KEDREN-575394 format. One record per residue (C-alpha): residue number from 1; chain; x, y, z. Coordinates in Angstrom, 3 decimals. Example, Ala and Ser with C-alpha at 12.3 -4.5 7.8 and 13.67 -1.06 7.14 Angstrom:
REM residues 2
  marti  sero        c1        c2        c3
      1     A    12.300    -4.500     7.800
      2     A    13.670    -1.060     7.140
***
This chain:
REM residues 487
  marti  sero        c1        c2        c3
      1     A   -69.036   -61.339     0.937
      2     A   -72.671   -60.559     0.503
      3     A   -73.662   -57.722    -1.772
      4     A   -75.385   -54.901    -0.052
      5     A   -78.840   -53.532    -1.117
      6     A   -80.282   -50.442     0.042
      7     A   -84.025   -50.211    -0.505
      8     A   -85.886   -46.849    -0.423
      9     A   -89.329   -47.057     1.068
     10     A   -91.064   -49.879     3.080
     11     A   -94.401   -50.072     1.209
     12     A   -95.795   -53.380     0.121
     13     A   -93.461   -53.568    -2.887
     14     A   -90.342   -52.686    -0.847
     15     A   -91.238   -55.162     1.976
     16     A   -91.928   -57.816    -0.678
     17     A   -88.613   -57.256    -2.516
     18     A   -86.617   -57.106     0.804
     19     A   -87.770   -60.654     1.720
     20     A   -87.015   -62.161    -1.743
     21     A   -83.546   -60.424    -1.863
     22     A   -82.655   -61.518     1.659
     23     A   -83.771   -65.060     0.834
     24     A   -81.504   -64.875    -2.279
     25     A   -78.496   -64.205    -0.091
     26     A   -78.067   -60.388    -0.271
     27     A   -77.578   -58.073     2.641
     28     A   -80.635   -55.947     2.671
     29     A   -81.497   -52.605     4.545
     30     A   -84.680   -50.732     4.095
     31     A   -84.753   -46.959     4.649
     32     A   -88.186   -45.551     5.395
     33     A   -88.855   -41.718     5.441
     34     A   -91.714   -41.992     7.994
     35     A   -91.837   -43.116    11.574
     36     A   -93.354   -46.420    10.796
     37     A   -92.984   -49.065     8.064
     38     A   -95.712   -49.620     5.510
     39     A   -95.507   -46.607     3.084
     40     A   -98.898   -45.708     2.065
     41     A  -100.383   -48.564     4.201
     42     A   -99.834   -46.495     7.375
     43     A  -101.830   -46.931    10.598
     44     A  -103.365   -44.268    12.764
     45     A  -104.246   -45.059    16.504
     46     A  -106.074   -42.488    18.541
     47     A  -108.080   -42.758    21.722
     48     A  -108.483   -46.513    21.421
     49     A  -109.656   -46.216    17.637
     50     A  -107.501   -47.889    14.950
     51     A  -107.548   -46.705    11.296
     52     A  -105.800   -48.058     8.173
     53     A  -104.805   -44.786     6.601
     54     A  -104.316   -46.270     3.127
     55     A  -105.449   -49.663     1.574
     56     A  -108.671   -50.972     3.201
     57     A  -109.840   -53.690     0.799
     58     A  -108.398   -57.259     1.060
     59     A  -108.999   -58.859    -2.398
     60     A  -107.159   -61.546    -4.265
     61     A  -106.186   -63.637    -1.127
     62     A  -104.403   -66.245    -3.423
     63     A  -101.766   -63.538    -4.154
     64     A  -101.055   -62.965    -0.519
     65     A  -100.877   -66.832    -0.005
     66     A   -98.441   -67.164    -2.855
     67     A   -96.168   -64.500    -1.473
     68     A   -95.998   -66.037     2.054
     69     A   -95.827   -69.556     0.448
     70     A   -92.633   -68.561    -1.311
     71     A   -91.035   -68.585     2.119
     72     A   -92.657   -71.723     3.487
     73     A   -95.237   -69.755     5.338
     74     A   -98.936   -68.944     5.159
     75     A  -100.901   -65.711     5.694
     76     A  -102.402   -67.284     8.757
     77     A   -99.039   -67.483    10.266
     78     A   -99.121   -63.787    10.649
     79     A  -102.776   -62.656    10.737
     80     A  -106.327   -63.995    11.008
     81     A  -108.565   -63.579     7.920
     82     A  -112.291   -63.236     7.833
     83     A  -114.421   -63.319     4.683
     84     A  -116.938   -60.567     5.098
     85     A  -120.610   -61.174     4.853
     86     A  -121.897   -59.314     3.258
     87     A  -118.988   -58.114     1.305
     88     A  -120.142   -54.550     0.981
     89     A  -123.139   -52.223     0.630
     90     A  -123.943   -49.742    -2.129
     91     A  -126.102   -46.781    -1.289
     92     A  -128.038   -45.396    -4.322
     93     A  -130.477   -42.559    -4.206
     94     A  -133.538   -44.785    -3.667
     95     A  -132.264   -48.128    -2.471
     96     A  -129.467   -49.980    -0.823
     97     A  -127.853   -52.933    -2.647
     98     A  -126.190   -55.607    -0.671
     99     A  -123.268   -57.675    -2.324
    100     A  -123.284   -60.974    -0.526
    101     A  -120.354   -63.351    -0.090
    102     A  -121.437   -65.886    -2.716
    103     A  -122.414   -65.825    -6.302
    104     A  -125.877   -67.330    -5.366
    105     A  -126.538   -64.307    -3.206
    106     A  -125.247   -61.836    -5.617
    107     A  -127.344   -63.430    -8.477
    108     A  -130.454   -63.088    -6.206
    109     A  -129.647   -59.462    -5.585
    110     A  -129.218   -58.827    -9.379
    111     A  -132.632   -60.402    -9.943
    112     A  -134.259   -58.317    -7.287
    113     A  -133.050   -55.220    -9.178
    114     A  -133.707   -56.462   -12.635
    115     A  -135.534   -59.703   -13.438
    116     A  -133.371   -61.856   -15.765
    117     A  -130.117   -60.121   -15.072
    118     A  -128.384   -63.030   -13.254
    119     A  -128.139   -64.949   -16.784
    120     A  -125.748   -62.366   -18.342
    121     A  -124.025   -61.924   -14.914
    122     A  -123.067   -65.637   -14.761
    123     A  -121.617   -65.440   -18.221
    124     A  -119.918   -62.158   -17.587
    125     A  -118.242   -63.678   -14.268
    126     A  -117.309   -66.945   -16.051
    127     A  -115.316   -64.930   -18.626
    128     A  -113.882   -62.752   -15.923
    129     A  -112.698   -65.946   -14.081
    130     A  -110.907   -67.181   -17.332
    131     A  -109.257   -63.789   -17.656
    132     A  -108.236   -64.027   -13.959
    133     A  -106.563   -67.343   -14.508
    134     A  -104.640   -66.027   -17.589
    135     A  -103.743   -62.621   -15.791
    136     A  -102.359   -64.383   -12.683
    137     A  -100.729   -67.344   -14.215
    138     A   -99.593   -65.964   -17.737
    139     A   -99.210   -62.270   -17.423
    140     A   -98.658   -60.392   -14.136
    141     A   -95.541   -62.299   -12.954
    142     A   -93.663   -60.921   -16.033
    143     A   -91.109   -58.195   -15.597
    144     A   -92.434   -55.881   -18.418
    145     A   -89.364   -55.851   -20.465
    146     A   -90.869   -56.957   -23.843
    147     A   -94.292   -57.108   -25.551
    148     A   -93.567   -60.800   -26.263
    149     A   -94.195   -61.419   -22.569
    150     A   -97.891   -60.942   -23.300
    151     A   -97.985   -63.340   -26.218
    152     A   -99.527   -66.863   -25.449
    153     A  -102.214   -68.854   -27.166
    154     A  -104.613   -67.599   -24.496
    155     A  -103.964   -63.890   -24.860
    156     A  -103.908   -64.112   -28.717
    157     A  -107.361   -65.433   -28.460
    158     A  -108.297   -62.561   -26.269
    159     A  -106.477   -59.789   -28.184
    160     A  -109.816   -57.999   -28.876
    161     A  -110.371   -57.593   -25.093
    162     A  -107.370   -55.186   -24.994
    163     A  -109.124   -52.842   -27.549
    164     A  -112.649   -52.969   -26.104
    165     A  -113.283   -51.572   -22.698
    166     A  -114.876   -52.653   -19.488
    167     A  -117.625   -49.908   -19.845
    168     A  -118.497   -51.034   -23.353
    169     A  -118.857   -54.676   -22.374
    170     A  -120.903   -54.088   -19.242
    171     A  -123.240   -51.689   -21.023
    172     A  -123.734   -54.168   -23.913
    173     A  -124.934   -56.918   -21.631
    174     A  -126.668   -54.827   -18.784
    175     A  -129.043   -51.785   -19.152
    176     A  -129.940   -51.003   -15.438
    177     A  -127.834   -48.160   -14.368
    178     A  -127.444   -49.533   -10.880
    179     A  -126.101   -52.837   -12.133
    180     A  -123.745   -51.043   -14.586
    181     A  -122.317   -49.125   -11.571
    182     A  -121.746   -52.188    -9.564
    183     A  -119.965   -53.871   -12.380
    184     A  -117.829   -51.049   -13.380
    185     A  -116.847   -50.376    -9.616
    186     A  -113.974   -52.982    -9.260
    187     A  -111.899   -51.643   -12.114
    188     A  -111.672   -48.274   -10.221
    189     A  -108.897   -50.081    -8.234
    190     A  -106.782   -49.882   -11.323
    191     A  -107.016   -46.158   -11.437
    192     A  -108.785   -45.334   -14.614
    193     A  -112.284   -44.732   -15.797
    194     A  -114.060   -47.916   -16.961
    195     A  -114.351   -46.350   -20.363
    196     A  -110.601   -46.252   -20.608
    197     A  -109.845   -49.724   -19.042
    198     A  -109.360   -52.717   -21.363
    199     A  -112.097   -55.413   -21.219
    200     A  -109.471   -57.963   -20.135
    201     A  -109.374   -56.279   -16.735
    202     A  -112.820   -57.787   -16.062
    203     A  -110.729   -60.256   -13.973
    204     A  -111.303   -57.710   -11.131
    205     A  -114.911   -58.556   -11.173
    206     A  -113.952   -62.182   -10.575
    207     A  -111.672   -60.961    -7.741
    208     A  -114.782   -59.137    -6.295
    209     A  -117.620   -61.649    -6.777
    210     A  -115.698   -64.969    -7.127
    211     A  -112.838   -64.642    -4.592
    212     A  -114.695   -62.418    -2.102
    213     A  -113.877   -59.437     0.147
    214     A  -111.767   -60.302     3.258
    215     A  -110.610   -58.520     6.345
    216     A  -107.389   -59.157     8.373
    217     A  -108.395   -59.121    12.055
    218     A  -106.897   -55.774    13.442
    219     A  -106.789   -54.056    10.049
    220     A  -104.737   -54.150     6.976
    221     A  -101.718   -52.943     8.961
    222     A  -101.433   -56.675    10.247
    223     A  -100.267   -57.475     6.734
    224     A   -97.520   -54.935     7.002
    225     A   -96.466   -56.244    10.502
    226     A   -96.557   -59.755     9.186
    227     A   -94.324   -58.786     6.124
    228     A   -91.941   -56.908     8.395
    229     A   -91.654   -59.798    10.804
    230     A   -90.988   -62.177     7.814
    231     A   -88.316   -59.799     6.377
    232     A   -86.642   -59.362     9.781
    233     A   -86.583   -63.240    10.268
    234     A   -84.746   -63.361     6.949
    235     A   -82.122   -60.873     8.211
    236     A   -83.430   -57.579     6.668
    237     A   -82.583   -54.407     8.609
    238     A   -84.929   -51.398     8.834
    239     A   -84.281   -47.762     9.464
    240     A   -87.257   -45.583    10.001
    241     A   -87.304   -41.760    10.100
    242     A   -84.559   -42.043     7.565
    243     A   -85.603   -39.993     4.392
    244     A   -83.287   -40.605     1.362
    245     A   -81.938   -37.293    -0.017
    246     A   -79.812   -38.578    -2.883
    247     A   -78.899   -41.744    -4.919
    248     A   -74.973   -41.708    -4.913
    249     A   -73.295   -42.324    -8.237
    250     A   -69.846   -43.137    -9.642
    251     A   -69.241   -43.320   -13.253
    252     A   -72.936   -43.911   -14.079
    253     A   -73.249   -46.600   -11.400
    254     A   -75.376   -46.483    -8.223
    255     A   -72.988   -46.849    -5.169
    256     A   -75.375   -46.134    -2.418
    257     A   -77.653   -43.425    -0.963
    258     A   -77.632   -40.454     1.284
    259     A   -80.192   -40.890     4.112
    260     A   -80.853   -38.591     6.957
    261     A   -77.605   -36.696     6.112
    262     A   -75.471   -39.899     6.027
    263     A   -73.662   -41.378     3.048
    264     A   -74.429   -45.173     2.912
    265     A   -72.540   -47.451     0.534
    266     A   -74.505   -50.123    -1.294
    267     A   -73.756   -52.464    -4.320
    268     A   -77.374   -52.114    -5.310
    269     A   -80.103   -49.398    -4.933
    270     A   -83.837   -50.285    -5.210
    271     A   -86.453   -47.650    -4.936
    272     A   -89.978   -48.547    -3.681
    273     A   -90.691   -44.905    -3.276
    274     A   -92.728   -42.876    -5.902
    275     A   -90.934   -43.429    -9.171
    276     A   -91.041   -39.714   -10.222
    277     A   -89.657   -38.687    -6.818
    278     A   -86.931   -41.473    -7.036
    279     A   -85.656   -39.966   -10.155
    280     A   -85.375   -36.546    -8.705
    281     A   -82.753   -38.100    -6.280
    282     A   -80.438   -38.370    -9.454
    283     A   -78.873   -35.490   -11.529
    284     A   -81.138   -34.561   -14.473
    285     A   -78.906   -36.392   -17.024
    286     A   -79.467   -39.593   -15.342
    287     A   -83.228   -39.546   -15.266
    288     A   -84.946   -41.773   -17.681
    289     A   -88.326   -39.898   -17.830
    290     A   -88.896   -36.178   -18.295
    291     A   -91.223   -33.913   -16.556
    292     A   -93.125   -33.771   -19.884
    293     A   -93.407   -37.607   -19.714
    294     A   -94.847   -37.749   -16.277
    295     A   -97.241   -34.816   -17.181
    296     A   -98.513   -36.934   -20.151
    297     A   -99.240   -40.040   -18.078
    298     A  -102.747   -40.992   -16.732
    299     A  -102.471   -41.047   -13.006
    300     A  -104.874   -42.692   -10.541
    301     A  -106.797   -40.278    -8.432
    302     A  -105.758   -38.599    -5.287
    303     A  -108.282   -38.692    -2.430
    304     A  -109.671   -36.714     0.434
    305     A  -109.670   -38.881     3.512
    306     A  -111.286   -38.607     6.832
    307     A  -110.581   -40.678     9.956
    308     A  -113.470   -40.314    12.461
    309     A  -114.012   -41.694    15.904
    310     A  -117.867   -42.008    16.727
    311     A  -118.972   -42.158    20.367
    312     A  -121.772   -44.658    19.429
    313     A  -122.382   -47.684    17.117
    314     A  -124.065   -46.647    13.763
    315     A  -127.144   -48.169    12.301
    316     A  -127.597   -49.354     8.836
    317     A  -123.984   -49.528     7.598
    318     A  -121.641   -52.415     6.812
    319     A  -117.879   -52.748     7.029
    320     A  -117.522   -51.454     3.384
    321     A  -120.091   -48.996     1.961
    322     A  -120.168   -47.162    -1.374
    323     A  -122.192   -44.170    -1.759
    324     A  -123.117   -44.145    -5.457
    325     A  -126.225   -41.929    -4.751
    326     A  -125.066   -39.258    -7.306
    327     A  -123.933   -39.137   -10.982
    328     A  -121.017   -41.498   -11.465
    329     A  -120.043   -40.203   -14.850
    330     A  -119.962   -36.605   -13.788
    331     A  -117.599   -37.296   -10.812
    332     A  -115.367   -39.313   -13.155
    333     A  -115.153   -36.410   -15.503
    334     A  -114.183   -34.118   -12.687
    335     A  -111.363   -36.419   -11.907
    336     A  -109.999   -37.272   -15.294
    337     A  -111.377   -34.900   -17.883
    338     A  -111.796   -31.489   -16.264
    339     A  -109.832   -31.813   -12.974
    340     A  -111.833   -29.962   -10.317
    341     A  -113.465   -30.431    -6.956
    342     A  -116.538   -32.566    -7.517
    343     A  -119.939   -30.809    -7.481
    344     A  -121.734   -33.881    -6.148
    345     A  -119.289   -36.555    -5.276
    346     A  -119.507   -40.325    -4.756
    347     A  -117.446   -41.546    -1.772
    348     A  -116.585   -44.603     0.197
    349     A  -117.126   -45.183     3.832
    350     A  -115.464   -48.011     5.783
    351     A  -116.444   -48.818     9.291
    352     A  -114.185   -51.865    10.227
    353     A  -115.460   -51.949    13.772
    354     A  -118.757   -53.185    12.540
    355     A  -117.116   -56.615    11.979
    356     A  -113.948   -56.252    14.060
    357     A  -114.274   -55.114    17.651
    358     A  -110.421   -54.557    17.736
    359     A  -110.784   -51.430    15.667
    360     A  -112.760   -49.200    18.159
    361     A  -113.640   -49.132    21.933
    362     A  -116.660   -51.080    23.069
    363     A  -119.924   -49.289    21.903
    364     A  -118.114   -46.936    19.503
    365     A  -117.451   -46.893    15.776
    366     A  -114.261   -46.202    13.764
    367     A  -115.094   -44.402    10.426
    368     A  -112.887   -43.970     7.436
    369     A  -114.120   -42.024     4.580
    370     A  -112.536   -41.599     1.033
    371     A  -113.651   -39.250    -1.700
    372     A  -111.693   -39.671    -5.070
    373     A  -110.039   -36.460    -6.497
    374     A  -108.041   -35.363    -9.271
    375     A  -104.407   -35.432    -8.572
    376     A  -102.611   -32.037    -8.441
    377     A  -105.756   -30.119    -7.403
    378     A  -105.894   -27.304    -4.961
    379     A  -106.009   -28.502    -1.426
    380     A  -106.871   -26.243     1.623
    381     A  -108.620   -26.631     4.993
    382     A  -111.791   -24.784     3.955
    383     A  -112.359   -27.219     1.240
    384     A  -111.754   -30.173     3.311
    385     A  -114.163   -28.813     5.908
    386     A  -116.916   -28.170     3.397
    387     A  -116.635   -31.741     1.830
    388     A  -116.632   -33.311     5.465
    389     A  -119.956   -31.461     6.021
    390     A  -121.254   -32.884     2.767
    391     A  -120.313   -36.429     3.348
    392     A  -121.686   -36.531     7.008
    393     A  -124.945   -34.968     5.673
    394     A  -125.259   -37.613     2.967
    395     A  -124.416   -40.360     5.545
    396     A  -127.133   -39.058     7.811
    397     A  -129.572   -38.856     5.004
    398     A  -129.144   -42.309     3.512
    399     A  -129.072   -44.183     6.830
    400     A  -131.628   -42.015     8.625
    401     A  -129.760   -41.176    11.769
    402     A  -127.943   -38.488    13.423
    403     A  -124.241   -39.135    13.323
    404     A  -122.722   -35.569    13.519
    405     A  -123.447   -35.218    17.348
    406     A  -121.511   -38.592    17.985
    407     A  -118.311   -37.317    16.368
    408     A  -115.490   -37.580    19.051
    409     A  -112.689   -36.492    16.726
    410     A  -111.799   -36.163    13.095
    411     A  -108.492   -36.132    11.299
    412     A  -108.174   -35.518     7.590
    413     A  -105.534   -36.378     4.806
    414     A  -105.535   -34.956     1.170
    415     A  -103.404   -34.063    -1.754
    416     A  -100.803   -31.992     0.036
    417     A  -100.333   -34.789     2.705
    418     A   -99.761   -37.380    -0.079
    419     A   -97.048   -35.207    -1.432
    420     A   -95.531   -34.413     1.954
    421     A   -95.787   -37.880     3.606
    422     A   -95.252   -40.164     0.573
    423     A   -93.505   -37.798    -1.972
    424     A   -96.447   -38.795    -4.281
    425     A   -96.486   -37.189    -7.773
    426     A   -99.203   -34.467    -7.680
    427     A  -100.559   -36.286    -4.570
    428     A  -101.910   -39.344    -6.342
    429     A  -103.082   -42.029    -4.048
    430     A  -102.768   -45.239    -6.201
    431     A   -99.879   -44.737    -8.689
    432     A  -100.239   -44.766   -12.395
    433     A  -103.435   -46.044   -13.988
    434     A  -103.653   -49.229   -15.953
    435     A  -104.844   -48.011   -19.224
    436     A  -104.088   -49.799   -22.622
    437     A  -101.119   -47.562   -23.267
    438     A   -99.961   -47.918   -19.660
    439     A   -99.929   -51.760   -19.397
    440     A   -97.025   -54.202   -18.865
    441     A   -93.943   -53.223   -21.022
    442     A   -95.575   -49.692   -21.617
    443     A   -95.108   -48.813   -17.880
    444     A   -91.896   -47.367   -16.465
    445     A   -89.310   -50.115   -16.181
    446     A   -88.057   -52.079   -13.232
    447     A   -84.496   -51.372   -14.148
    448     A   -82.771   -47.926   -14.920
    449     A   -81.630   -47.743   -18.463
    450     A   -79.167   -44.966   -17.536
    451     A   -77.805   -45.968   -14.159
    452     A   -76.178   -49.363   -13.499
    453     A   -77.379   -51.253   -10.393
    454     A   -80.446   -49.016    -9.978
    455     A   -83.994   -50.562    -9.806
    456     A   -87.482   -49.630    -9.188
    457     A   -90.610   -51.185    -7.698
    458     A   -94.157   -50.242    -6.783
    459     A   -97.394   -48.940    -8.163
    460     A   -95.906   -46.759   -10.965
    461     A   -93.999   -49.757   -12.621
    462     A   -95.198   -53.271   -13.405
    463     A   -97.622   -54.794   -12.975
    464     A   -99.581   -51.761   -11.714
    465     A  -101.608   -50.145    -8.889
    466     A  -103.030   -51.991    -5.813
    467     A  -101.802   -54.124    -2.964
    468     A  -101.549   -57.528    -4.640
    469     A   -99.685   -56.058    -7.737
    470     A   -97.252   -54.425    -5.278
    471     A   -96.480   -57.721    -3.765
    472     A   -95.886   -59.076    -7.278
    473     A   -93.807   -56.082    -8.259
    474     A   -91.363   -56.677    -5.306
    475     A   -90.954   -60.271    -6.491
    476     A   -90.377   -59.373   -10.081
    477     A   -87.576   -56.747    -9.322
    478     A   -85.929   -59.105    -6.808
    479     A   -85.915   -61.880    -9.341
    480     A   -84.257   -59.414   -11.896
    481     A   -81.712   -58.284    -9.329
    482     A   -80.776   -61.963    -8.379
    483     A   -80.469   -62.939   -12.001
    484     A   -77.980   -60.108   -12.686
    485     A   -76.178   -60.561    -9.406
    486     A   -75.774   -64.224    -8.676
    487     A   -73.831   -65.233    -5.428
***
């Protein structure tokens, strides 16, 4: 008789784990709190406009291919990918920088900004490529159970890169503030300041410049749909609108869950929900990590998000746009050092309909805006409104056009929504940051040390925040479960 697995949450990690566990011969049911699968990768459709509510960058296409390849499939079996050209645009106060879809184009743009800068850039990216190979092939597919997992001839030779930082390395080789901002940007996906992120994580720069920026036609939710279809084909069952209220225990062993008021028996419980929230489903004596522990961790930012339908096509914008026309360092301090609403924030604007006509009605534009915020900060409608006015004003100023009069509708999402919809600790958007003391075996574990047959996956455990790491996290925990529960 097959062992039954109850998975809490249908984010990328939960979907990934579900497929691997079903392939391994277990009976898997996924319980999702909300009305649609996908967790933080939700989708909003309104008046013919389609928005990805969460992740909107498709980097590391090789990780997605590895995932689908494990099941004899390819990403192309589920969605159509396009490499964006240009990859993205960066709006500074006095100029716009375009990041092309090849190293040759990127080097030309660096030379335009600062003569001779392409020489250190090529060296920096070559080193980042080697780090990427080591990270993907030697490190991230490890379960984070022991520091010895990190020990190899390659990592030993690079041990110094774990004690230097991205910021230090970039500023050693580049002096132009625009180039520094461009090269520090990719590690923001890891959830920490560049000055707190180990140099080794420059592999994110290779993911950016080397592997390129891609877009699944129809939006990132196509990945969720593809993973859901794969899991279903393997026999996984899904229950949506089924919030889990309790992890059931008997003699220190997980025996099931209580979802939507119903007690459901299971041999194994795996939570892909927020780790902190997952442990609150247990009696206090069975929780591994105290409130003091969580409060001492460095969490990735929260975000103020706007989903906007425009009644016209916009000029001068690309699919991905970074507005770095204010002080990067000051905004970072307002997130990590002195948590407060930013005085003059940076923000990100995504217009997927620029390259994908499916995302908006003909002649119109879908706009998704993201402003990073400190988690746990005050959140009210007055603040949301004031920052929307600020963002739209900056967009109009930098692109030289009226967009306010073309706004058909706007929906917003912020700290309290992250808490309410995703049970997110302090409303964080990306999980726990990958700092030196929160890497690999120093992150919360995949397996409970206090409850037998209880496991965890997702952005707060290994390997860390982001969509590709979440796919890997699902695989790692599934392998652990299958090793301990052979058929």
